[in-house]
C-alpha positions as YAML, in Angstrom:
chain: A
units: angstrom
residues:
- id: 1
  name: UNK
  ca: [124.70, 21.94, 70.93]
- id: 2
  name: UNK
  ca: [121.66, 19.74, 71.59]
- id: 3
  name: UNK
  ca: [119.40, 20.83, 74.44]
- id: 4
  name: UNK
  ca: [118.91, 18.33, 77.25]
- id: 5
  name: UNK
  ca: [115.38, 17.28, 77.90]
- id: 6
  name: UNK
  ca: [113.83, 18.17, 81.24]
- id: 7
  name: UNK
  ca: [113.45, 14.46, 82.05]
- id: 8
  name: UNK
  ca: [117.20, 14.00, 81.72]
- id: 9
  name: UNK
  ca: [117.81, 16.91, 84.06]
- id: 10
  name: UNK
  ca: [115.32, 15.53, 86.59]
- id: 11
  name: UNK
  ca: [116.94, 12.10, 86.42]
- id: 12
  name: UNK
  ca: [120.38, 13.58, 86.96]
- id: 13
  name: UNK
  ca: [119.16, 15.72, 89.85]
- id: 14
  name: UNK
  ca: [117.45, 12.71, 91.41]
- id: 15
  name: UNK
  ca: [120.59, 10.58, 91.19]
- id: 16
  name: UNK
  ca: [122.68, 13.40, 92.62]
- id: 17
  name: UNK
  ca: [120.31, 13.85, 95.56]
- id: 18
  name: UNK
  ca: [120.32, 10.09, 96.17]
- id: 19
  name: UNK
  ca: [124.13, 10.04, 96.23]
- id: 20
  name: UNK
  ca: [124.23, 13.02, 98.61]
- id: 21
  name: UNK
  ca: [121.65, 11.33, 100.87]
- id: 22
  name: UNK
  ca: [123.74, 8.13, 101.01]
- id: 23
  name: UNK
  ca: [126.85, 10.14, 101.85]
- id: 24
  name: UNK
  ca: [125.09, 12.04, 104.65]
- id: 25
  name: UNK
  ca: [123.53, 8.82, 105.98]
- id: 26
  name: UNK
  ca: [126.90, 7.04, 105.99]
- id: 27
  name: UNK
  ca: [128.60, 9.98, 107.72]
- id: 28
  name: UNK
  ca: [125.91, 10.18, 110.39]
- id: 29
  name: UNK
  ca: [125.81, 6.46, 111.12]
- id: 30
  name: UNK
  ca: [129.57, 6.00, 111.34]
- id: 31
  name: UNK
  ca: [130.90, 9.31, 112.65]
- id: 32
  name: UNK
  ca: [128.16, 11.44, 114.22]
- id: 33
  name: UNK
  ca: [125.43, 9.27, 115.76]
- id: 34
  name: UNK
  ca: [125.98, 8.79, 119.51]
- id: 35
  name: UNK
  ca: [126.88, 5.24, 120.54]
- id: 36
  name: UNK
  ca: [124.08, 3.09, 121.94]
- id: 37
  name: UNK
  ca: [126.56, 1.05, 124.01]
- id: 38
  name: UNK
  ca: [125.78, 2.85, 127.32]
- id: 39
  name: UNK
  ca: [122.28, 1.33, 127.10]
- id: 40
  name: UNK
  ca: [123.81, -2.09, 127.80]
- id: 41
  name: UNK
  ca: [126.12, -0.95, 130.58]
- id: 42
  name: UNK
  ca: [124.10, -2.01, 133.61]
- id: 43
  name: UNK
  ca: [124.48, -4.59, 136.35]
- id: 44
  name: UNK
  ca: [122.94, -5.34, 139.73]
- id: 45
  name: UNK
  ca: [124.94, -4.27, 142.75]
- id: 46
  name: UNK
  ca: [125.12, -0.52, 142.45]
- id: 47
  name: UNK
  ca: [127.16, 1.97, 140.47]
- id: 48
  name: UNK
  ca: [130.42, 0.09, 141.02]
- id: 49
  name: UNK
  ca: [129.12, -3.12, 139.40]
- id: 50
  name: UNK
  ca: [130.25, -3.89, 135.84]
- id: 51
  name: UNK
  ca: [128.45, -5.95, 133.18]
- id: 52
  name: UNK
  ca: [130.22, -8.52, 131.02]
- id: 53
  name: UNK
  ca: [130.67, -8.79, 127.26]
- id: 54
  name: UNK
  ca: [131.57, -11.99, 125.40]
- id: 55
  name: UNK
  ca: [133.57, -11.57, 122.20]
- id: 56
  name: UNK
  ca: [134.16, -14.56, 119.92]
- id: 57
  name: UNK
  ca: [137.34, -14.67, 117.87]
- id: 58
  name: UNK
  ca: [139.08, -12.31, 120.28]
- id: 59
  name: UNK
  ca: [142.64, -13.61, 119.91]
- id: 60
  name: UNK
  ca: [143.59, -10.83, 117.50]
- id: 61
  name: UNK
  ca: [142.30, -8.49, 114.81]
- id: 62
  name: UNK
  ca: [138.79, -7.06, 115.03]
- id: 63
  name: UNK
  ca: [137.85, -9.26, 117.99]
- id: 64
  name: UNK
  ca: [140.78, -8.02, 120.04]
- id: 65
  name: UNK
  ca: [139.83, -4.46, 119.06]
- id: 66
  name: UNK
  ca: [136.30, -5.03, 120.38]
- id: 67
  name: UNK
  ca: [137.73, -6.34, 123.66]
- id: 68
  name: UNK
  ca: [139.95, -3.28, 124.05]
- id: 69
  name: UNK
  ca: [137.11, -0.86, 123.32]
- id: 70
  name: UNK
  ca: [134.71, -2.62, 125.69]
- id: 71
  name: UNK
  ca: [137.29, -2.60, 128.49]
- id: 72
  name: UNK
  ca: [137.85, 1.09, 127.80]
- id: 73
  name: UNK
  ca: [134.08, 1.63, 128.13]
- id: 74
  name: UNK
  ca: [134.04, -0.12, 131.52]
- id: 75
  name: UNK
  ca: [132.92, -3.66, 130.66]
- id: 76
  name: UNK
  ca: [134.42, -6.86, 131.98]
- id: 77
  name: UNK
  ca: [135.13, -9.18, 129.05]
- id: 78
  name: UNK
  ca: [135.12, -12.86, 128.15]
- id: 79
  name: UNK
  ca: [137.55, -13.66, 125.35]
- id: 80
  name: UNK
  ca: [136.80, -16.62, 123.08]
- id: 81
  name: UNK
  ca: [139.24, -18.29, 120.73]
- id: 82
  name: UNK
  ca: [140.82, -21.62, 119.88]
- id: 83
  name: UNK
  ca: [144.39, -20.81, 120.93]
- id: 84
  name: UNK
  ca: [144.78, -20.57, 124.70]
- id: 85
  name: UNK
  ca: [148.26, -19.07, 124.47]
- id: 86
  name: UNK
  ca: [147.04, -16.18, 122.29]
- id: 87
  name: UNK
  ca: [144.02, -15.57, 124.51]
- id: 88
  name: UNK
  ca: [146.20, -15.50, 127.63]
- id: 89
  name: UNK
  ca: [148.46, -12.92, 125.99]
- id: 90
  name: UNK
  ca: [145.46, -10.70, 125.13]
- id: 91
  name: UNK
  ca: [144.14, -11.14, 128.67]
- id: 92
  name: UNK
  ca: [147.46, -9.96, 130.14]
- id: 93
  name: UNK
  ca: [147.56, -6.97, 127.77]
- id: 94
  name: UNK
  ca: [144.06, -5.93, 128.81]
- id: 95
  name: UNK
  ca: [144.89, -6.29, 132.50]
- id: 96
  name: UNK
  ca: [148.04, -4.20, 132.05]
- id: 97
  name: UNK
  ca: [146.00, -1.36, 130.56]
- id: 98
  name: UNK
  ca: [142.83, -1.74, 132.65]
- id: 99
  name: UNK
  ca: [143.85, -3.45, 135.92]
- id: 100
  name: UNK
  ca: [140.40, -2.99, 137.48]
- id: 101
  name: UNK
  ca: [138.65, -5.03, 134.74]
- id: 102
  name: UNK
  ca: [137.87, -8.72, 135.04]
- id: 103
  name: UNK
  ca: [138.86, -10.87, 132.06]
- id: 104
  name: UNK
  ca: [138.03, -14.51, 131.38]
- id: 105
  name: UNK
  ca: [139.08, -16.74, 128.50]
- id: 106
  name: UNK
  ca: [137.09, -19.49, 126.76]
- id: 107
  name: UNK
  ca: [138.77, -22.00, 124.44]
- id: 108
  name: UNK
  ca: [136.41, -23.57, 121.87]
- id: 109
  name: UNK
  ca: [137.32, -24.47, 118.29]
- id: 110
  name: UNK
  ca: [134.60, -22.96, 116.09]
- id: 111
  name: UNK
  ca: [135.49, -25.43, 113.32]
- id: 112
  name: UNK
  ca: [134.21, -28.35, 115.37]
- id: 113
  name: UNK
  ca: [130.73, -27.53, 116.63]
- id: 114
  name: UNK
  ca: [128.86, -30.70, 115.63]
- id: 115
  name: UNK
  ca: [129.19, -31.68, 119.29]
- id: 116
  name: UNK
  ca: [127.77, -28.75, 121.25]
- id: 117
  name: UNK
  ca: [128.90, -29.97, 124.68]
- id: 118
  name: UNK
  ca: [131.50, -27.19, 124.87]
- id: 119
  name: UNK
  ca: [128.96, -24.48, 124.01]
- id: 120
  name: UNK
  ca: [126.39, -25.81, 126.48]
- id: 121
  name: UNK
  ca: [129.16, -25.97, 129.08]
- id: 122
  name: UNK
  ca: [129.99, -22.33, 128.39]
- id: 123
  name: UNK
  ca: [126.38, -21.32, 128.95]
- id: 124
  name: UNK
  ca: [126.35, -23.21, 132.26]
- id: 125
  name: UNK
  ca: [129.62, -21.58, 133.33]
- id: 126
  name: UNK
  ca: [128.25, -18.10, 132.63]
- id: 127
  name: UNK
  ca: [125.06, -18.47, 134.65]
- id: 128
  name: UNK
  ca: [126.68, -16.56, 137.52]
- id: 129
  name: UNK
  ca: [128.04, -13.82, 135.22]
- id: 130
  name: UNK
  ca: [125.96, -10.77, 134.27]
- id: 131
  name: UNK
  ca: [126.44, -10.79, 130.48]
- id: 132
  name: UNK
  ca: [124.68, -8.02, 128.52]
- id: 133
  name: UNK
  ca: [126.66, -8.07, 125.25]
- id: 134
  name: UNK
  ca: [127.50, -10.90, 122.84]
- id: 135
  name: UNK
  ca: [129.65, -10.07, 119.83]
- id: 136
  name: UNK
  ca: [129.75, -12.82, 117.20]
- id: 137
  name: UNK
  ca: [133.01, -11.86, 115.56]
- id: 138
  name: UNK
  ca: [134.62, -15.21, 114.77]
- id: 139
  name: UNK
  ca: [134.70, -15.95, 111.05]
- id: 140
  name: UNK
  ca: [136.85, -16.17, 107.97]
- id: 141
  name: UNK
  ca: [138.42, -19.03, 106.08]
- id: 142
  name: UNK
  ca: [140.30, -20.61, 108.96]
- id: 143
  name: UNK
  ca: [142.41, -23.54, 107.77]
- id: 144
  name: UNK
  ca: [140.82, -23.61, 104.29]
- id: 145
  name: UNK
  ca: [143.33, -22.93, 101.49]
- id: 146
  name: UNK
  ca: [143.08, -21.52, 98.91]
- id: 147
  name: UNK
  ca: [140.38, -19.16, 100.11]
- id: 148
  name: UNK
  ca: [139.02, -18.48, 96.60]
- id: 149
  name: UNK
  ca: [138.08, -21.56, 94.59]
- id: 150
  name: UNK
  ca: [135.28, -22.92, 92.45]
- id: 151
  name: UNK
  ca: [132.65, -24.70, 94.55]
- id: 152
  name: UNK
  ca: [132.79, -27.94, 92.57]
- id: 153
  name: UNK
  ca: [136.53, -28.19, 93.28]
- id: 154
  name: UNK
  ca: [136.04, -27.92, 97.05]
- id: 155
  name: UNK
  ca: [136.23, -30.94, 99.33]
- id: 156
  name: UNK
  ca: [133.24, -31.56, 101.56]
- id: 157
  name: UNK
  ca: [135.25, -30.83, 104.72]
- id: 158
  name: UNK
  ca: [136.29, -27.44, 103.28]
- id: 159
  name: UNK
  ca: [132.66, -26.46, 102.68]
- id: 160
  name: UNK
  ca: [131.78, -27.62, 106.20]
- id: 161
  name: UNK
  ca: [134.63, -25.54, 107.64]
- id: 162
  name: UNK
  ca: [133.24, -22.36, 106.02]
- id: 163
  name: UNK
  ca: [129.76, -23.15, 107.31]
- id: 164
  name: UNK
  ca: [130.91, -24.11, 110.81]
- id: 165
  name: UNK
  ca: [133.05, -21.07, 111.56]
- id: 166
  name: UNK
  ca: [130.95, -18.43, 109.78]
- id: 167
  name: UNK
  ca: [127.42, -19.67, 110.39]
- id: 168
  name: UNK
  ca: [126.90, -22.66, 112.65]
- id: 169
  name: UNK
  ca: [129.05, -21.53, 115.59]
- id: 170
  name: UNK
  ca: [127.49, -18.06, 115.90]
- id: 171
  name: UNK
  ca: [124.01, -19.59, 115.71]
- id: 172
  name: UNK
  ca: [124.66, -22.14, 118.44]
- id: 173
  name: UNK
  ca: [126.44, -19.77, 120.80]
- id: 174
  name: UNK
  ca: [123.62, -17.22, 120.39]
- id: 175
  name: UNK
  ca: [121.04, -19.95, 121.07]
- id: 176
  name: UNK
  ca: [122.90, -21.06, 124.20]
- id: 177
  name: UNK
  ca: [123.35, -17.56, 125.61]
- id: 178
  name: UNK
  ca: [119.92, -16.13, 124.79]
- id: 179
  name: UNK
  ca: [118.37, -17.16, 128.14]
- id: 180
  name: UNK
  ca: [121.11, -15.18, 129.91]
- id: 181
  name: UNK
  ca: [120.78, -12.17, 127.61]
- id: 182
  name: UNK
  ca: [116.98, -12.16, 127.90]
- id: 183
  name: UNK
  ca: [117.27, -12.27, 131.66]
- id: 184
  name: UNK
  ca: [119.67, -9.31, 131.60]
- id: 185
  name: UNK
  ca: [117.78, -7.01, 129.24]
- id: 186
  name: UNK
  ca: [118.44, -4.58, 127.73]
- id: 187
  name: UNK
  ca: [121.10, -6.71, 126.06]
- id: 188
  name: UNK
  ca: [122.83, -6.81, 122.70]
- id: 189
  name: UNK
  ca: [123.76, -9.44, 120.11]
- id: 190
  name: UNK
  ca: [126.06, -8.01, 117.44]
- id: 191
  name: UNK
  ca: [127.01, -10.08, 114.38]
- id: 192
  name: UNK
  ca: [130.12, -8.94, 112.52]
- id: 193
  name: UNK
  ca: [129.37, -9.17, 108.81]
- id: 194
  name: UNK
  ca: [131.03, -8.71, 105.47]
- id: 195
  name: UNK
  ca: [130.37, -6.79, 102.27]
- id: 196
  name: UNK
  ca: [130.07, -10.18, 100.57]
- id: 197
  name: UNK
  ca: [126.62, -10.51, 102.18]
- id: 198
  name: UNK
  ca: [125.44, -7.75, 99.81]
- id: 199
  name: UNK
  ca: [127.85, -8.34, 96.94]
- id: 200
  name: UNK
  ca: [128.57, -12.08, 96.58]
- id: 201
  name: UNK
  ca: [132.21, -12.73, 95.77]
- id: 202
  name: UNK
  ca: [133.34, -14.94, 92.92]
- id: 203
  name: UNK
  ca: [134.84, -18.26, 94.07]
- id: 204
  name: UNK
  ca: [133.56, -17.65, 97.63]
- id: 205
  name: UNK
  ca: [129.92, -18.64, 97.29]
- id: 206
  name: UNK
  ca: [129.70, -20.54, 100.60]
- id: 207
  name: UNK
  ca: [131.40, -17.74, 102.54]
- id: 208
  name: UNK
  ca: [129.14, -15.12, 100.94]
- id: 209
  name: UNK
  ca: [126.06, -17.19, 101.72]
- id: 210
  name: UNK
  ca: [127.12, -17.65, 105.32]
- id: 211
  name: UNK
  ca: [127.55, -13.89, 105.75]
- id: 212
  name: UNK
  ca: [124.17, -13.23, 104.16]
- id: 213
  name: UNK
  ca: [122.72, -15.69, 106.67]
- id: 214
  name: UNK
  ca: [124.30, -13.74, 109.53]
- id: 215
  name: UNK
  ca: [122.84, -10.49, 108.22]
- id: 216
  name: UNK
  ca: [119.38, -12.07, 108.01]
...
């Protein structure tokens, strides 16, 4: 049998150590590291006061999960979505489980943000609310179908829909709420991303680019 060269052994050992390091790092970050969320749980008015968290795209899925977890951790929540009926249902479910939490709903269609009157109005309406957490969760394909398609076969309004819901809306709502979050420091802005930001997906170039923008 041929004898392996020492360089081959060193390369193999290095790759193995790198893989083990990545595994340990992933395990620590996702399962062991203590949550930093308590850092943002503060509000004027004493120990009984509760801060607020705004979650976009909270009608269902991940956004609804964020709302449930934040209520469980003691936060009051503001639920954003484009379907008032769905938001009201989530609001009632949260109240049933955590009756001492305050829950508001905000109806804004993220696919139509060229006119930012609604977002500016939201910022004005929240001036009296002690918000310390903004979670930019809204995203996805929305009404665009099919989701995967060559860029040159897309209509302009389909491209705009991807950009509006995945990029433009989160940017504008962050811009509008930053004065409030800066006033209430320490505060948190969390952007929900996608693996496509690191590994662009075929036939989803605009979506992948939007998620890379969010990561940046």
